[in-house]
All heavy atoms as an XYZ file, in Angstrom:
737
protein
N     108.688     43.326     59.205
C     107.393     43.579     58.596
C     106.293     43.184     59.589
O     106.370     42.155     60.247
C     107.267     42.779     57.302
C     105.985     43.008     56.582
S     106.053     42.151     54.974
C     104.517     42.613     54.338
N     105.270     43.988     59.661
C     104.146     43.723     60.538
C     103.304     42.602     59.967
O     103.045     42.551     58.767
C     103.272     44.995     60.671
O     104.094     46.057     61.121
C     102.136     44.780     61.622
N     102.858     41.713     60.847
C     102.002     40.617     60.422
C     100.603     41.161     60.106
O     100.073     41.985     60.836
C     101.930     39.561     61.518
C     101.218     38.323     61.095
C     101.384     37.221     62.104
C     100.604     36.044     61.584
N     101.055     34.796     62.060
N     100.041     40.697     59.001
C      98.706     41.143     58.601
C      97.657     40.510     59.498
O      97.736     39.323     59.815
C      98.441     40.761     57.151
C      99.387     41.356     56.117
C      99.073     40.799     54.730
C      99.298     42.867     56.115
N      96.667     41.293     59.885
C      95.598     40.789     60.736
C      94.515     40.141     59.879
O      93.751     40.830     59.201
C      95.010     41.930     61.563
C      93.888     41.476     62.488
O      93.687     40.252     62.650
O      93.202     42.350     63.050
N      94.471     38.830     59.912
C      93.458     38.075     59.172
C      92.487     37.394     60.132
O      91.783     36.457     59.755
C      94.136     37.036     58.272
C      95.106     37.590     57.225
C      95.783     36.456     56.467
C      94.403     38.533     56.272
N      92.439     37.871     61.364
C      91.636     37.224     62.399
C      90.136     37.231     62.111
O      89.408     36.392     62.634
C      91.903     37.865     63.761
O      91.523     39.233     63.751
N      89.674     38.138     61.281
C      88.250     38.193     60.967
C      87.818     37.207     59.891
O      86.649     37.174     59.509
N      88.754     36.399     59.413
C      88.460     35.447     58.340
C      88.365     34.024     58.884
O      88.918     33.717     59.939
C      89.556     35.509     57.271
C      89.779     36.873     56.620
C      90.957     36.804     55.664
C      88.531     37.339     55.899
N      87.705     33.171     58.137
C      87.626     31.761     58.517
C      88.967     31.092     58.228
O      89.780     31.604     57.446
C      86.529     31.032     57.708
O      86.942     30.979     56.333
C      85.178     31.719     57.836
N      89.215     29.927     58.819
C      90.453     29.199     58.508
C      90.597     28.913     57.006
O      91.699     29.022     56.458
C      90.322     27.906     59.320
C      89.474     28.303     60.497
C      88.483     29.289     59.921
N      89.512     28.574     56.324
C      89.560     28.330     54.885
C      89.997     29.589     54.139
O      90.857     29.537     53.261
C      88.194     27.864     54.373
C      88.181     27.564     52.893
C      88.483     26.294     52.431
C      87.868     28.554     51.968
C      88.492     26.009     51.068
C      87.874     28.285     50.605
C      88.183     27.004     50.157
N      89.417     30.726     54.485
C      89.760     31.984     53.836
C      91.220     32.350     54.080
O      91.928     32.755     53.157
C      88.837     33.109     54.330
C      87.408     32.944     53.872
C      86.438     33.838     54.623
O      86.708     34.292     55.738
N      85.283     34.090     54.022
N      91.683     32.174     55.311
C      93.085     32.473     55.629
C      94.026     31.575     54.840
O      95.037     32.033     54.301
C      93.345     32.331     57.131
C      92.770     33.477     57.942
C      93.292     33.500     59.363
N      92.978     32.309     60.125
C      91.873     32.121     60.843
N      90.955     33.069     60.877
N      91.690     31.015     61.510
N      93.674     30.294     54.726
C      94.510     29.354     53.985
C      94.579     29.741     52.505
O      95.650     29.716     51.890
C      93.975     27.936     54.146
C      94.907     26.873     53.642
C      94.400     25.488     54.034
C      95.387     24.416     53.612
N      94.907     23.075     53.979
N      93.444     30.120     51.928
C      93.419     30.547     50.518
C      94.330     31.751     50.316
O      95.107     31.806     49.358
C      91.990     30.874     50.083
N      94.276     32.706     51.212
C      95.103     33.907     51.085
C      96.583     33.586     51.277
O      97.441     34.185     50.614
C      94.639     34.984     52.058
C      93.248     35.558     51.774
C      92.861     36.563     52.850
C      93.168     36.181     50.401
N      96.891     32.648     52.139
C      98.288     32.237     52.314
C      98.831     31.642     51.022
O      99.968     31.907     50.636
C      98.427     31.237     53.468
C      98.242     31.839     54.842
C      99.256     32.921     55.177
O     100.441     32.775     54.822
O      98.855     33.923     55.797
N      98.036     30.846     50.337
C      98.453     30.268     49.054
C      98.646     31.379     48.021
O      99.639     31.406     47.296
C      97.446     29.211     48.562
C      97.745     28.795     47.128
C      97.450     27.992     49.482
N      97.713     32.307     47.962
C      97.778     33.393     46.986
C      99.031     34.247     47.191
O      99.629     34.714     46.225
C      96.488     34.245     47.035
C      96.631     35.531     46.255
C      95.313     33.435     46.513
N      99.457     34.412     48.437
C     100.671     35.203     48.702
C     101.905     34.603     48.040
O     102.889     35.303     47.842
C     100.908     35.329     50.212
C      99.980     36.305     50.875
C     100.395     36.722     52.269
C     100.796     35.639     53.199
N     100.986     36.110     54.591
N     101.864     33.329     47.669
C     103.030     32.676     47.060
C     103.108     32.881     45.548
O     104.104     32.497     44.937
C     103.032     31.158     47.345
O     101.963     30.522     46.631
C     102.919     30.871     48.834
N     102.077     33.451     44.941
C     102.083     33.654     43.488
C     103.066     34.774     43.151
O     102.910     35.902     43.608
C     100.670     33.996     42.952
C      99.673     32.896     43.322
C     100.712     34.205     41.432
C      98.219     33.253     43.041
N     104.070     34.471     42.336
C     105.089     35.484     42.016
C     104.536     36.670     41.219
O     103.589     36.529     40.441
C     106.100     34.715     41.162
C     105.859     33.277     41.452
C     104.395     33.170     41.755
N     105.175     37.800     41.411
C     104.876     39.014     40.656
C     104.965     38.702     39.164
O     105.884     38.028     38.707
C     105.901     40.097     41.023
C     105.684     41.426     40.347
C     104.886     42.392     40.928
C     106.282     41.704     39.120
C     104.699     43.626     40.311
C     106.092     42.930     38.498
C     105.299     43.880     39.100
O     105.104     45.091     38.487
N     103.977     39.179     38.405
C     103.987     38.998     36.958
C     103.481     37.640     36.489
O     103.554     37.334     35.307
N     102.981     36.832     37.417
C     102.446     35.527     37.054
C     101.009     35.400     37.544
O     100.596     36.118     38.449
C     103.292     34.407     37.667
C     104.705     34.372     37.125
C     105.508     33.201     37.675
O     104.912     32.216     38.154
O     106.743     33.279     37.618
N     100.278     34.491     36.943
C      98.918     34.219     37.389
C      98.778     32.737     37.700
O      99.564     31.913     37.237
C      97.867     34.603     36.322
O      98.106     33.850     35.135
C      97.879     36.089     36.027
N      97.761     32.433     38.470
C      97.363     31.066     38.758
C      95.840     31.039     38.675
O      95.195     32.075     38.687
C      97.815     30.618     40.153
C      99.314     30.651     40.391
C     100.046     29.612     39.561
N     101.453     29.535     39.891
C     102.406     30.260     39.336
N     102.119     31.169     38.428
N     103.666     30.105     39.696
N      95.279     29.853     38.659
C      93.822     29.734     38.583
C      93.216     29.477     39.968
O      93.912     29.047     40.892
C      93.417     28.586     37.644
O      93.871     27.345     38.210
C      93.975     28.783     36.238
N      91.913     29.710     40.046
C      91.184     29.394     41.275
C      91.345     27.903     41.581
O      91.520     27.511     42.737
C      89.700     29.743     41.125
C      89.458     31.226     40.954
C      89.253     31.780     39.695
C      89.445     32.083     42.047
C      89.029     33.144     39.527
C      89.233     33.451     41.895
C      89.025     33.976     40.634
O      88.818     35.316     40.474
N      91.322     27.092     40.539
C      91.486     25.647     40.687
C      92.872     25.312     41.246
O      93.013     24.440     42.101
C      91.283     24.980     39.324
C      91.210     23.498     39.356
C      90.987     22.990     37.938
C      90.170     21.737     37.953
N      89.844     21.282     36.602
N      93.899     26.006     40.778
C      95.258     25.794     41.282
C      95.320     26.105     42.773
O      95.908     25.344     43.560
C      96.251     26.665     40.503
C      97.665     26.535     40.992
C      98.587     25.620     40.584
C      98.310     27.347     41.987
N      99.773     25.811     41.270
C      99.621     26.877     42.136
C      97.909     28.431     42.753
C     100.530     27.432     43.018
C      98.815     29.000     43.645
C     100.098     28.497     43.767
N      94.728     27.230     43.175
C      94.714     27.606     44.590
C      94.034     26.513     45.403
O      94.550     26.084     46.443
C      94.037     28.974     44.823
C      93.916     29.282     46.311
C      94.791     30.091     44.108
N      92.893     26.038     44.919
C      92.156     24.986     45.627
C      93.019     23.724     45.772
O      93.070     23.117     46.851
C      90.858     24.668     44.887
N      93.709     23.341     44.705
C      94.579     22.152     44.769
C      95.713     22.352     45.772
O      96.042     21.456     46.543
C      95.154     21.835     43.389
C      94.234     21.059     42.505
C      94.952     20.426     41.320
N      95.848     21.325     40.623
C      95.548     22.009     39.520
N      94.366     21.878     38.962
N      96.430     22.808     38.964
N      96.313     23.541     45.745
C      97.393     23.838     46.683
C      96.914     23.782     48.131
O      97.698     23.490     49.031
C      98.000     25.216     46.396
C      98.790     25.282     45.110
C     100.033     24.411     45.137
O     100.867     24.588     46.033
O     100.158     23.546     44.244
N      95.649     24.060     48.339
C      95.064     24.008     49.672
C      94.712     22.577     50.071
O      94.309     22.333     51.195
C      93.788     24.861     49.718
C      94.028     26.331     49.571
S      92.470     27.249     49.477
C      91.777     26.952     51.106
N      94.840     21.639     49.123
C      94.473     20.253     49.407
C      92.995     19.979     49.251
O      92.475     18.992     49.755
N      92.308     20.868     48.530
C      90.860     20.754     48.365
C      90.520     21.033     46.895
O      89.937     22.075     46.576
C      90.191     21.767     49.299
C      88.779     21.422     49.624
O      88.156     20.616     48.950
N      88.251     22.046     50.658
N      90.889     20.135     45.968
C      90.827     20.419     44.532
C      89.447     20.765     43.962
O      89.373     21.356     42.898
C      91.370     19.144     43.890
C      91.254     18.093     44.923
C      91.346     18.778     46.249
N      88.392     20.458     44.663
C      87.054     20.766     44.147
C      86.493     22.074     44.706
O      85.330     22.389     44.499
C      86.107     19.611     44.449
C      86.529     18.355     43.719
C      85.515     17.271     43.839
C      86.064     16.066     43.107
N      85.099     15.369     42.345
N      87.331     22.845     45.379
C      86.855     24.050     46.056
C      87.158     25.349     45.309
O      87.252     26.406     45.919
C      87.447     24.111     47.461
N      87.265     25.292     43.978
C      87.615     26.495     43.220
C      86.613     27.632     43.438
O      87.011     28.795     43.588
C      87.737     26.173     41.735
N      85.339     27.323     43.457
C      84.336     28.384     43.683
C      84.452     28.974     45.079
O      84.329     30.182     45.273
C      82.927     27.847     43.455
C      82.600     27.690     42.006
C      81.165     27.256     41.833
N      80.828     27.330     40.434
C      79.630     27.594     39.992
N      78.642     27.786     40.834
N      79.397     27.648     38.707
N      84.689     28.110     46.047
C      84.859     28.584     47.427
C      86.099     29.462     47.541
O      86.113     30.431     48.303
C      84.944     27.400     48.381
N      87.137     29.145     46.780
C      88.341     29.978     46.757
C      87.977     31.376     46.264
O      88.388     32.374     46.840
C      89.448     29.351     45.876
C      90.533     30.368     45.554
C      90.030     28.127     46.553
N      87.185     31.451     45.203
C      86.753     32.752     44.695
C      86.031     33.562     45.750
O      86.278     34.769     45.905
N      85.178     32.913     46.508
C      84.447     33.598     47.580
C      85.401     34.033     48.696
O      85.243     35.108     49.268
C      83.343     32.707     48.133
C      82.203     32.471     47.154
C      81.573     33.780     46.696
O      81.161     34.606     47.508
N      81.508     33.979     45.394
N      86.388     33.200     48.980
C      87.370     33.551     50.014
C      88.186     34.768     49.593
O      88.425     35.675     50.399
C      88.292     32.360     50.278
N      88.599     34.794     48.335
C      89.405     35.915     47.852
C      88.618     37.217     47.858
O      89.182     38.303     48.025
C      89.965     35.624     46.461
C      90.878     34.399     46.352
C      91.485     34.314     44.959
C      91.938     34.387     47.421
N      87.326     37.104     47.691
C      86.448     38.281     47.730
C      86.513     38.964     49.107
O      86.296     40.156     49.225
C      85.026     37.813     47.420
C      84.025     38.888     47.198
C      82.813     38.275     46.530
C      81.588     38.397     47.355
N      80.395     37.855     46.686
N      86.865     38.212     50.123
C      86.930     38.733     51.493
C      88.321     39.254     51.864
O      88.559     39.641     53.000
C      86.543     37.632     52.478
C      85.233     36.966     52.180
C      84.098     37.622     52.927
N      82.850     36.885     52.774
C      81.922     37.172     51.881
N      82.111     38.147     51.031
N      80.804     36.487     51.815
N      89.236     39.249     50.922
C      90.613     39.673     51.163
C      90.651     41.123     51.663
O      90.318     42.044     50.926
C      91.416     39.540     49.859
C      92.861     39.939     49.984
O      93.321     40.374     51.026
N      93.580     39.799     48.892
N      91.097     41.338     52.905
C      91.138     42.712     53.425
C      92.340     43.517     52.927
O      92.407     44.723     53.154
C      91.205     42.507     54.944
C      91.858     41.175     55.121
C      91.446     40.355     53.929
N      93.289     42.857     52.259
C      94.498     43.517     51.764
C      94.715     43.143     50.294
O      95.674     42.452     49.952
C      95.717     43.081     52.590
C      95.529     43.268     54.075
C      95.213     42.186     54.892
C      95.663     44.525     54.653
C      95.042     42.357     56.259
C      95.495     44.697     56.019
C      95.177     43.605     56.821
O      95.009     43.783     58.168
N      93.843     43.591     49.382
C      93.881     43.107     47.998
C      95.122     43.439     47.186
O      95.390     42.779     46.194
C      92.634     43.716     47.363
C      92.278     44.868     48.225
C      92.761     44.548     49.603
N      95.908     44.402     47.587
C      97.153     44.673     46.865
C      98.299     43.889     47.502
O      99.117     43.287     46.808
C      97.477     46.190     46.849
C      96.364     46.981     46.181
C      98.815     46.456     46.169
C      96.129     46.658     44.723
N      98.337     43.861     48.811
C      99.401     43.154     49.531
C      99.292     41.641     49.331
O     100.286     40.960     49.110
C      99.362     43.519     51.029
C      99.612     45.018     51.200
C     100.382     42.704     51.815
C      99.313     45.544     52.576
N      98.084     41.124     49.427
C      97.833     39.716     49.134
C      97.215     39.718     47.731
O      96.050     40.050     47.558
C      96.889     39.066     50.159
C      97.496     39.181     51.565
C      96.642     37.600     49.786
C      96.589     38.694     52.683
N      98.013     39.400     46.715
C      97.669     39.683     45.318
C      96.617     38.775     44.683
O      96.890     38.031     43.745
C      99.016     39.531     44.620
C      99.711     38.468     45.408
C      99.311     38.729     46.827
N      95.386     38.873     45.166
C      94.328     38.026     44.599
C      94.006     38.399     43.152
O      93.365     37.622     42.449
C      93.086     38.042     45.476
S      92.404     39.656     45.801
N      94.501     39.549     42.699
C      94.301     39.908     41.286
C      95.072     38.968     40.362
O      94.789     38.900     39.173
C      94.701     41.362     41.023
C      96.145     41.653     41.250
N      96.665     41.905     42.505
C      97.191     41.715     40.392
C      97.962     42.119     42.404
N      98.312     42.004     41.122
N      95.999     38.202     40.901
C      96.787     37.258     40.099
C      96.079     35.917     39.898
O      96.613     35.017     39.267
C      98.143     37.024     40.753
C      98.996     38.274     40.777
C     100.339     38.026     41.411
N     101.037     39.306     41.557
C     101.918     39.561     42.500
N     102.254     38.622     43.369
N     102.486     40.747     42.571
N      94.879     35.792     40.440
C      94.115     34.551     40.303
C      93.047     34.749     39.236
O      92.251     35.686     39.296
C      93.481     34.135     41.648
C      92.738     32.817     41.505
C      94.550     34.034     42.736
N      93.063     33.849     38.243
C      92.141     33.950     37.108
C      91.392     32.632     36.928
O      91.704     31.637     37.579
C      92.896     34.321     35.809
C      93.916     33.240     35.454
C      93.568     35.689     35.950
C      94.559     33.396     34.090
N      90.456     32.637     36.018
C      89.697     31.420     35.712
C      90.538     30.433     34.903
O      91.468     30.827     34.200
C      88.453     31.771     34.908
C      87.438     32.545     35.689
C      86.261     32.842     34.816
N      85.191     33.423     35.610
C      84.019     33.725     35.128
N      83.736     33.530     33.846
N      83.093     34.242     35.907
N      90.163     29.178     34.952
C      90.870     28.129     34.204
C      90.814     28.342     32.698
O      91.709     27.915     31.976
C      90.286     26.755     34.542
O      90.538     26.444     35.882
N      89.771     29.039     32.229
C      89.642     29.287     30.789
C      90.435     30.511     30.328
O      90.361     30.914     29.173
C      88.169     29.425     30.395
C      87.486     30.637     31.011
O      88.123     31.463     31.672
N      86.190     30.738     30.810
N      91.196     31.103     31.227
C      92.027     32.252     30.883
C      91.342     33.599     31.072
O      91.985     34.640     30.966
N      90.057     33.597     31.361
C      89.351     34.867     31.602
C      89.681     35.363     32.998
O      90.086     34.609     33.867
C      87.854     34.674     31.411
C      87.533     34.341     29.965
C      86.066     34.400     29.694
C      85.864     34.098     28.210
N      84.529     34.267     27.784
N      89.487     36.657     33.197
C      89.898     37.284     34.450
C      89.179     36.780     35.688
O      89.793     36.604     36.726
C      89.718     38.802     34.365
C      90.691     39.555     33.477
C      90.394     41.039     33.526
C      92.120     39.282     33.894
N      87.888     36.596     35.614
C      87.129     36.306     36.824
C      86.866     37.605     37.563
O      87.125     38.691     37.052
N      86.393     37.509     38.763
C      86.031     38.698     39.521
C      87.190     39.303     40.295
O      88.283     38.748     40.352
N      86.915     40.461     40.893
C      87.888     41.147     41.726
C      87.124     42.148     42.581
O      86.272     42.883     42.067
C      88.941     41.853     40.861
C      90.059     42.493     41.640
C      90.894     41.734     42.453
C      90.297     43.852     41.562
C      91.926     42.310     43.163
C      91.342     44.444     42.265
C      92.146     43.666     43.067
O      93.171     44.247     43.770
N      87.439     42.182     43.858
C      86.683     43.037     44.778
C      86.748     44.524     44.423
O      85.841     45.280     44.734
C      87.172     42.835     46.216
O      88.530     43.215     46.327
N      87.784     44.933     43.735
C      87.932     46.345     43.335
C      87.496     46.580     41.893
O      87.718     47.656     41.358
C      89.384     46.804     43.515
C      89.909     46.648     44.917
C      89.136     47.511     45.881
C      89.663     47.347     47.287
N      88.834     47.996     48.281
N      86.898     45.564     41.266
C      86.408     45.689     39.893
C      87.365     45.062     38.888
O      88.580     45.067     39.083
N      86.800     44.527     37.830
C      87.623     43.818     36.844
C      88.556     44.747     36.068
O      89.632     44.318     35.655
C      86.751     43.012     35.861
O      85.799     43.882     35.257
C      86.059     41.868     36.551
N      88.179     46.005     35.888
C      89.075     46.937     35.202
C      90.340     47.164     36.024
O      91.438     47.236     35.487
C      88.373     48.266     34.899
C      87.315     48.158     33.817
C      87.880     47.609     32.518
O      88.945     48.010     32.056
N      87.166     46.660     31.925
N      90.180     47.258     37.337
C      91.335     47.420     38.230
C      92.206     46.161     38.173
O      93.438     46.247     38.130
C      90.845     47.682     39.659
C      91.932     47.801     40.677
C      92.577     49.147     40.642
C      93.469     49.323     41.858
N      94.071     50.621     41.910
N      91.580     44.989     38.154
C      92.317     43.732     38.067
C      93.122     43.686     36.767
O      94.310     43.364     36.773
C      91.346     42.553     38.128
C      92.002     41.189     38.102
C      90.965     40.089     38.323
C      91.589     38.731     38.481
N      90.613     37.713     38.882
N      92.486     44.052     35.686
C      93.145     44.073     34.382
C      94.330     45.038     34.388
O      95.412     44.720     33.893
C      92.118     44.476     33.317
C      92.562     44.286     31.908
C      91.393     44.596     30.974
C      91.687     44.158     29.575
N      90.546     44.334     28.689
N      94.141     46.209     34.969
C      95.201     47.219     35.037
C      96.375     46.735     35.891
O      97.537     46.905     35.517
C      94.640     48.526     35.581
C      95.579     49.699     35.493
C      94.917     50.966     35.941
N      93.728     50.573     36.680
C      92.633     51.283     36.863
N      92.549     52.445     36.439
N      91.596     50.843     37.521
N      96.090     46.120     37.037
C      97.155     45.606     37.902
C      97.968     44.530     37.190
O      99.201     44.521     37.254
C      96.566     45.049     39.201
C      96.045     46.077     40.196
C      95.224     45.392     41.283
C      97.180     46.880     40.792
N      97.278     43.632     36.503
C      97.981     42.571     35.765
C      98.828     43.164     34.643
O      99.974     42.750     34.427
C      96.994     41.549     35.224
C      96.336     40.666     36.283
C      95.242     39.806     35.666
C      97.366     39.799     37.004
N      98.288     44.164     33.958
C      99.047     44.814     32.883
C     100.300     45.476     33.425
O     101.377     45.386     32.842
C      98.161     45.836     32.171
C      98.831     46.470     30.971
C      97.883     47.421     30.271
C      98.601     48.065     29.095
N      97.760     49.026     28.403
N     100.180     46.133     34.593
C     101.334     46.769     35.222
C     102.407     45.747     35.579
O     103.594     46.069     35.606
C     100.897     47.537     36.465
C     100.168     48.820     36.153
C      99.639     49.524     37.391
O     100.087     49.195     38.515
O      98.766     50.392     37.242
N     101.981     44.513     35.855
C     102.930     43.449     36.173
C     103.459     42.744     34.932
O     104.233     41.800     35.032
C     102.274     42.431     37.116
C     101.998     42.979     38.494
C     101.503     41.925     39.461
O     101.766     40.728     39.238
O     100.870     42.303     40.465
N     102.981     43.170     33.773
C     103.459     42.568     32.533
C     102.678     41.347     32.081
O     103.097     40.641     31.164
N     101.540     41.112     32.702
C     100.685     39.990     32.313
C      99.711     40.498     31.259
O      99.019     41.484     31.481
C      99.896     39.432     33.530
C      98.948     38.334     33.093
C     100.849     38.945     34.611
N      99.669     39.837     30.136
C      98.734     40.236     29.071
C      97.647     39.200     28.934
O      97.884     38.004     29.046
C      99.453     40.416     27.728
O     100.130     39.203     27.413
C     100.449     41.547     27.793
N      96.446     39.648     28.694
C      95.277     38.764     28.522
C      94.607     39.147     27.255
O      94.409     40.226     26.893
C      94.281     38.957     29.666
C      94.773     38.400     30.968
C      94.256     36.963     31.122
N      95.133     36.251     31.980
C      96.029     35.358     31.579
N      96.177     35.023     30.367
N      96.786     34.752     32.437
């Protein structure tokens, strides 16, 4: 498999995307969870901004990251697309 080019991102953004790549198909995690996994538990908002810069939104599944209150949160391709992708994976909200 070809390595994805993330060179245009900051180290923080790359780290957030590396964590997101570990989220299994059909499961979700929160922005707060991603921040904790990165070792920066108070950076949930910054994680959201980092995911917004994801150049490979299907390959690196940032649609699997939701808010702590269970709401979808944002998505660079629109919340309807995020909802549809999660539904296709069997995640119901």
